[in-house]
Each structure stands twice: as structure tokens, then as C-alpha cells.
C-alpha positions as a printed NumPy array, in Angstrom:
array([[  0.012,  -0.139,   0.051],
       [  1.389,   3.395,  -0.96 ],
       [  1.526,   6.249,   1.75 ],
       [  1.079,   9.009,  -0.844],
       [ -2.036,  11.223,  -0.217],
       [ -4.482,  11.042,  -3.128],
       [ -6.404,  14.389,  -3.648],
       [ -8.867,  12.527,  -5.832],
       [-10.105,  10.664,  -2.794],
       [-11.197,  14.09 ,  -1.463],
       [-14.867,  14.455,  -2.374],
       [-16.828,  17.685,  -1.659],
       [-16.23 ,  18.538,   1.904],
       [-14.55 ,  15.006,   2.745],
       [-10.816,  15.042,   3.218],
       [ -8.605,  11.987,   3.522],
       [ -6.71 ,  11.25 ,   6.645],
       [ -3.993,   8.701,   5.828],
       [ -2.631,   6.739,   8.98 ],
       [  0.81 ,   5.811,   7.743],
       [  1.723,   3.308,  10.374],
       [ -1.625,   1.484,  10.565],
       [ -2.207,   1.501,   6.693],
       [ -5.823,   2.935,   6.93 ],
       [ -7.33 ,   5.895,   5.188],
       [-10.528,   7.457,   6.499],
       [-12.547,  10.527,   5.493],
       [-13.15 ,  13.531,   7.636],
       [-15.483,  16.449,   7.162],
       [-14.156,  19.975,   7.962],
       [-16.16 ,  20.196,  11.26 ],
       [-14.758,  17.   ,  12.649],
       [-11.709,  16.826,  14.619],
       [ -8.899,  14.193,  13.687],
       [ -9.888,  12.367,  17.056],
       [-13.571,  12.374,  16.116],
       [-12.879,  10.94 ,  12.642],
       [-10.688,   8.314,  14.112],
       [-13.123,   7.133,  16.778],
       [-16.09 ,   7.147,  14.221],
       [-13.971,   4.743,  11.976],
       [-13.121,   2.322,  15.024],
       [ -9.519,   3.485,  15.02 ],
       [ -8.219,   2.921,  18.619],
       [ -7.23 ,   6.624,  19.762],
       [ -6.214,   7.407,  23.258],
       [ -7.834,  10.52 ,  24.593],
       [ -7.483,  10.204,  28.372],
       [ -8.786,  13.977,  29.272],
       [-11.979,  13.578,  27.419],
       [-10.848,  15.851,  24.5  ],
       [-10.278,  18.842,  26.915],
       [ -6.521,  19.305,  25.898],
       [ -5.475,  18.449,  29.334],
       [ -3.257,  15.611,  28.414],
       [ -1.056,  14.565,  25.303],
       [ -2.309,  11.096,  24.838],
       [ -4.135,  11.886,  21.561],
       [ -1.189,  13.449,  19.957],
       [ -0.223,  12.717,  16.263],
       [  2.756,  13.585,  14.025],
       [  1.529,  15.215,  10.677],
       [  3.941,  13.99 ,   8.235],
       [  2.248,  15.662,   5.219],
       [ -0.391,  18.276,   4.854],
       [  0.52 ,  20.306,   7.842],
       [ -0.688,  23.374,   5.809],
       [ -4.232,  21.734,   5.864],
       [ -4.364,  21.634,   9.611],
       [ -6.383,  24.273,  11.792],
       [ -4.34 ,  26.664,  13.937],
       [ -3.744,  25.518,  17.458],
       [ -6.5  ,  26.37 ,  19.882],
       [ -5.635,  28.341,  22.889],
       [ -5.774,  25.107,  25.052],
       [ -3.72 ,  23.115,  22.505],
       [ -1.115,  25.897,  22.487],
       [ -0.649,  25.733,  26.114],
       [  0.003,  21.954,  26.013],
       [  2.463,  22.499,  22.837],
       [  4.473,  25.175,  24.695],
       [  4.685,  23.206,  27.886],
       [  5.755,  20.105,  26.126],
       [  7.861,  21.78 ,  23.478],
       [  5.893,  20.349,  20.529],
       [  7.27 ,  21.332,  17.032],
       [  4.608,  22.485,  14.485],
       [  3.985,  18.943,  13.212],
       [  2.947,  17.608,  16.641],
       [ -0.817,  18.018,  17.148],
       [ -3.367,  17.219,  19.53 ],
       [ -6.   ,  15.06 ,  17.559],
       [ -8.842,  16.143,  19.958],
       [ -8.251,  19.847,  19.016],
       [ -7.314,  19.707,  15.212],
       [ -9.664,  19.785,  12.307],
       [ -8.533,  19.796,   8.618],
       [ -9.368,  21.643,   5.254],
       [ -7.476,  19.345,   2.999],
       [ -5.841,  15.856,   2.762],
       [ -3.183,  14.873,   5.587],
       [ -0.811,  12.107,   6.317],
       [ -0.34 ,  11.214,  10.188],
       [  1.498,   8.881,  12.297],
       [ -0.284,   8.005,  15.46 ],
       [  2.069,   6.722,  18.307],
       [  1.485,   3.443,  19.579],
       [  0.328,   3.714,  23.241],
       [ -0.567,   1.071,  25.805],
       [ -1.849,   1.783,  29.27 ],
       [  1.811,   2.72 ,  30.539],
       [  2.284,   5.147,  27.659],
       [ -1.305,   6.67 ,  28.356],
       [ -0.143,   7.125,  32.057],
       [  3.03 ,   8.637,  31.116],
       [  1.33 ,  11.133,  28.804],
       [ -1.116,  12.152,  31.328],
       [  1.751,  12.635,  34.026],
       [  3.77 ,  14.8  ,  31.628],
       [  1.189,  17.494,  31.254],
       [  0.274,  17.411,  35.01 ],
       [  3.564,  17.853,  36.248],
       [  4.865,  21.603,  36.461],
       [  7.963,  22.797,  34.996],
       [  9.769,  21.998,  31.685],
       [  8.949,  18.624,  30.124],
       [  9.637,  18.77 ,  26.521],
       [  8.417,  15.599,  24.869],
       [ 10.891,  15.548,  21.945],
       [ 12.062,  17.81 ,  18.984],
       [ 14.355,  16.98 ,  16.141],
       [ 17.33 ,  19.452,  15.72 ],
       [ 20.504,  19.756,  13.891],
       [ 23.135,  20.125,  16.493],
       [ 27.083,  19.908,  16.994],
       [ 27.832,  17.237,  19.698],
       [ 31.218,  17.2  ,  21.506],
       [ 32.333,  14.359,  23.713],
       [ 35.493,  15.396,  25.969],
       [ 37.111,  12.937,  28.254],
       [ 40.371,  12.754,  30.483],
       [ 43.27 ,  10.732,  29.314],
       [ 44.628,   8.338,  31.773],
       [ 41.63 ,   8.863,  34.197],
       [ 41.705,   5.32 ,  35.525],
       [ 45.294,   5.628,  36.845],
       [ 44.561,   8.919,  38.16 ],
       [ 41.648,   7.703,  40.223],
       [ 43.672,   5.048,  41.748],
       [ 46.396,   7.366,  42.825],
       [ 44.062,   9.83 ,  44.798],
       [ 41.818,   9.857,  47.634],
       [ 38.056,   9.784,  46.866],
       [ 37.423,  13.254,  48.281],
       [ 40.441,  14.699,  46.575],
       [ 38.91 ,  13.109,  43.263],
       [ 35.521,  14.633,  43.691],
       [ 37.138,  18.116,  44.424],
       [ 39.234,  18.043,  41.334],
       [ 36.423,  16.93 ,  39.107],
       [ 34.053,  19.438,  40.449],
       [ 36.592,  22.276,  39.761],
       [ 37.578,  20.593,  36.049],
       [ 33.887,  20.422,  35.166],
       [ 33.276,  24.006,  36.489],
       [ 36.066,  25.505,  34.406],
       [ 35.212,  23.308,  31.202],
       [ 31.729,  24.541,  31.811],
       [ 32.671,  28.131,  31.552],
       [ 34.403,  27.63 ,  28.387],
       [ 31.482,  25.816,  26.814],
       [ 29.088,  28.581,  27.741],
       [ 31.374,  31.148,  26.244],
       [ 30.958,  29.496,  22.961],
       [ 27.181,  29.171,  23.13 ],
       [ 27.271,  25.518,  24.289],
       [ 25.446,  23.467,  27.044],
       [ 26.626,  20.51 ,  29.072],
       [ 23.97 ,  17.875,  28.621],
       [ 25.577,  15.099,  30.628],
       [ 28.639,  13.905,  32.685],
       [ 30.114,  10.395,  32.213],
       [ 32.705,   9.989,  35.26 ],
       [ 35.831,  11.204,  33.248],
       [ 33.942,  12.922,  30.553],
       [ 31.043,  15.058,  29.39 ],
       [ 28.805,  15.597,  26.47 ],
       [ 28.22 ,  19.173,  25.384],
       [ 25.982,  20.575,  22.565],
       [ 26.246,  23.624,  20.365],
       [ 23.438,  25.1  ,  18.149],
       [ 20.465,  26.019,  20.62 ],
       [ 21.68 ,  29.885,  20.757],
       [ 23.436,  30.204,  17.331],
       [ 22.486,  27.354,  14.79 ],
       [ 24.384,  29.111,  12.215],
       [ 27.733,  28.839,  14.02 ],
       [ 27.235,  25.676,  15.887],
       [ 29.95 ,  23.829,  14.329],
       [ 32.381,  26.592,  14.741],
       [ 31.421,  27.129,  18.204],
       [ 31.955,  23.479,  19.052],
       [ 35.509,  23.279,  17.575],
       [ 36.344,  26.484,  18.945],
       [ 35.253,  25.561,  22.534],
       [ 37.265,  22.25 ,  22.26 ],
       [ 40.572,  24.253,  21.475],
       [ 39.826,  26.582,  24.144],
       [ 39.174,  23.678,  26.536],
       [ 42.541,  22.121,  25.572],
       [ 44.166,  25.64 ,  26.365],
       [ 42.341,  25.938,  29.771],
       [ 43.677,  22.525,  30.654],
       [ 47.102,  23.903,  30.711],
       [ 46.179,  26.467,  33.284],
       [ 44.261,  23.883,  35.166],
       [ 47.413,  21.674,  35.196],
       [ 49.345,  24.199,  37.154],
       [ 46.811,  23.97 ,  39.869],
       [ 46.538,  20.196,  39.598],
       [ 50.308,  19.544,  39.673],
       [ 50.645,  21.79 ,  42.913],
       [ 47.81 ,  20.042,  44.582],
       [ 48.356,  16.433,  43.603],
       [ 51.474,  16.123,  41.565],
       [ 49.484,  15.167,  38.522],
       [ 48.57 ,  16.605,  35.03 ],
       [ 45.449,  16.058,  32.736],
       [ 45.228,  15.552,  28.976],
       [ 41.81 ,  15.679,  27.366],
       [ 40.58 ,  14.072,  24.203],
       [ 37.814,  15.697,  22.014],
       [ 35.509,  14.27 ,  19.388],
       [ 32.939,  16.28 ,  17.608],
       [ 30.083,  15.525,  15.003],
       [ 27.406,  17.51 ,  13.473],
       [ 24.064,  15.968,  12.918],
       [ 20.254,  15.496,  13.613],
       [ 19.27 ,  14.505,  17.205],
       [ 16.143,  14.229,  19.192],
       [ 16.23 ,  16.595,  22.175],
       [ 13.859,  16.135,  24.879],
       [ 13.492,  15.551,  28.749],
       [ 13.828,  12.238,  29.917],
       [ 12.518,  11.207,  33.505],
       [  9.856,  12.819,  35.695],
       [  9.648,  15.151,  38.785],
       [ 12.861,  15.076,  40.723],
       [ 14.637,  12.986,  38.266],
       [ 14.227,  14.884,  35.117],
       [ 17.046,  15.984,  32.652],
       [ 17.414,  17.27 ,  29.114],
       [ 18.695,  14.61 ,  26.748],
       [ 20.003,  14.27 ,  23.255],
       [ 19.384,  11.067,  21.489],
       [ 20.143,   9.612,  18.157],
       [ 22.628,   8.089,  15.753],
       [ 24.644,  11.582,  15.65 ],
       [ 25.262,  11.341,  19.375],
       [ 26.581,   7.735,  19.06 ],
       [ 28.843,   8.749,  16.246],
       [ 30.188,  11.552,  18.226],
       [ 31.132,   9.205,  21.033],
       [ 32.799,   6.849,  18.631],
       [ 34.761,   9.738,  17.282],
       [ 36.039,  10.586,  20.722],
       [ 36.914,   6.981,  21.43 ],
       [ 38.862,   6.796,  17.934],
       [ 41.348,   9.339,  19.44 ],
       [ 42.582,   6.613,  21.776],
       [ 43.098,   4.096,  18.582],
       [ 44.777,   6.804,  16.395],
       [ 46.847,   8.182,  19.231],
       [ 45.129,  11.56 ,  18.684],
       [ 43.336,  14.196,  20.865],
       [ 41.109,  16.108,  18.612],
       [ 39.028,  14.551,  15.768],
       [ 36.126,  15.856,  13.976],
       [ 33.691,  14.144,  11.574],
       [ 33.457,  15.171,   7.813],
       [ 29.957,  16.74 ,   8.368],
       [ 31.76 ,  19.071,  10.89 ],
       [ 34.815,  19.463,   8.757],
       [ 32.706,  20.572,   5.93 ],
       [ 31.213,  23.469,   7.925],
       [ 34.589,  24.704,   9.654],
       [ 37.371,  23.455,   7.488],
       [ 38.597,  26.901,   6.203],
       [ 38.242,  28.364,   9.762],
       [ 40.742,  26.01 ,  11.587],
       [ 44.06 ,  24.198,  10.846],
       [ 43.883,  20.409,  10.486],
       [ 46.911,  18.425,  10.287],
       [ 45.7  ,  15.033,   9.104],
       [ 42.829,  13.091,   7.542],
       [ 42.151,   9.66 ,   9.005],
       [ 40.09 ,   6.876,   7.361],
       [ 38.57 ,   4.685,   9.969],
       [ 35.98 ,   1.831,  10.543],
       [ 33.627,   3.067,  13.362],
       [ 31.905,   0.394,  15.572],
       [ 28.241,   0.463,  14.751],
       [ 28.519,   2.304,  11.484],
       [ 28.981,   0.701,   8.047],
       [ 31.932,   1.551,   5.842],
       [ 34.889,   3.799,   6.186],
       [ 34.574,   7.203,   7.781],
       [ 37.023,  10.068,   7.304],
       [ 37.911,  11.842,  10.525],
       [ 40.095,  15.128,  10.563],
       [ 42.566,  15.634,  13.211],
       [ 42.731,  19.188,  14.498],
       [ 45.931,  21.005,  15.073],
       [ 45.853,  21.596,  18.78 ],
       [ 47.527,  24.9  ,  19.138]])
């Protein structure tokens, strides 16, 4: 079955809703909401709050025909703002159409419905997920395991807190944001504030962090007779940005193949005996702005084929 919308199926004031993931097509009149049309056609469509825009259980993704959807109602607008919906995410109970559309209806069981109700009931930010193009940077400390074995636990916590504070200041300076910490590493993203400069900001921040580590080492050597070296891996690509968890345990997360690839690039530093690698996607955006000393062709775990990575000149 093709998922292409056929305008020939629209007759008079009847339009077509194509449910892409259920291989169903139904007709809807201009005065009916998507939810009403679904239920009339015996399509199971959750609507926990009784079509009052007080939850997100009836949401759909409009794949094509967004221009044929009605403007969000005031109530739906509040839900969309609270959950960070992109324009393609609509509440079926609040959306009418003026032309053919193709949608995907998320599969939901009882647990999913409970979560959908909880997300809108909780106060504060709880974005449900949005696709964005971002630059992702993984930064880790070289020789971290040996370092942890040589210092007391409280000294380790003190040093890491200082290290992450210093690195965080650099990342913020270049319009980035730390998303997570991984013991000896951190994940930062660039592009929320200045999408046009995200790749440049990410690479510039990486260089600045390497420079900052030199000053940090003066303190560290005087304190524990030790020095840090860091490794940086950067990639630019599409990710899903959203909040994971619930009240008291919620955090912003970036998820997707681009994040995994950036992590693999960081790990490749160890294999190649390098300290700063960027993907071809990032290199294409910043190649003329920074000095690169070598091109590497590597196989990356979890990715097919050979991939080009570019080694940045550190100083």
C-alpha cells in the first residue's frame, strides 16, 4: 500500500486522513476533529482527558499536509508550549482539517497513556521531543583510571568539580551547553543559541578547553602532582532533544545516531593516538576556519563503511 495522499479521494467537503503506520485511510469533514474521525472509523485513539486538551495522549505527528491543519486552539497551544511540541505535533482532539493529510499515531499502551497524562500534569519543563541539527562534542580525560587509583576519593571529587566548572565556563562562552557527565567525560551540544555557528562554536570550544587544561594543570600539579590531558570528538548531525524522566529525576537529553557517532569519534582518539578529531560533516562546515593536520580513514563500531575523520592542530 502506498502512503501517498491522493487528492482524488477527497470528495466535496470530505478529506482524507492517511494513517501511515496503520495502513488506514479514512474520510473527515471540515467540522470534525482528527480524533472524532478516528473514533467514528473504529480506530483506537487514546484520549485520556476527554478531548479537553489537558493531556497529550491523543497526539499525532503530521507527516504531510500540515498546511491543511487548523491553527492550534488556545488550550492546545498551552500544551504545545509546555511540552515543546514542534509544529508537526498536534493534539487530535483539537485539530480539524481543510485538506488531505498524512499522520502517524504513536502506539500507546496503558503505561504510555499514564506517562502522557503525567507529563502534562507536572509543573515545569517537560519537552516531549524535538528533532534538531546540533553539533555534539564528547570530551574525556586521558589516563583517568590511573589518576583515580592514585588519589583519595574526596580529592577526586574536588578536582572533578573544579575541572567541570572550568570546562563549563568555556562551553558557555561558545554558546554551548553541557548535557551530561560520564565520570571522566562530558557531553556538550552547540546550536541552541546560534544554529548558524554551531560547528564553529563546538570546535572553538574544544580548542579553548585544551588551552584551559594547561592552566588547570598548574593547579592540579601543585595540589596532587598530576596533570590532565583531554581528548575531544565532535560531530554535527540530527538529534532528538527532549526531557527524560519525571519530577525530581528529569534531565534534558539528546538522543540519536549522531550522538553515538560523536562518542565513537572521541573513542577513536585513543586508537589513533590523537587528541582532537572531528567528523566530515563538521569539517565541511569549519574546514577553512581551523588548521587540520591529518585526515584519517577509519571503521567506526556500529557504522557501516569507512569514515573520514579530521585531526585538528591543537595549538
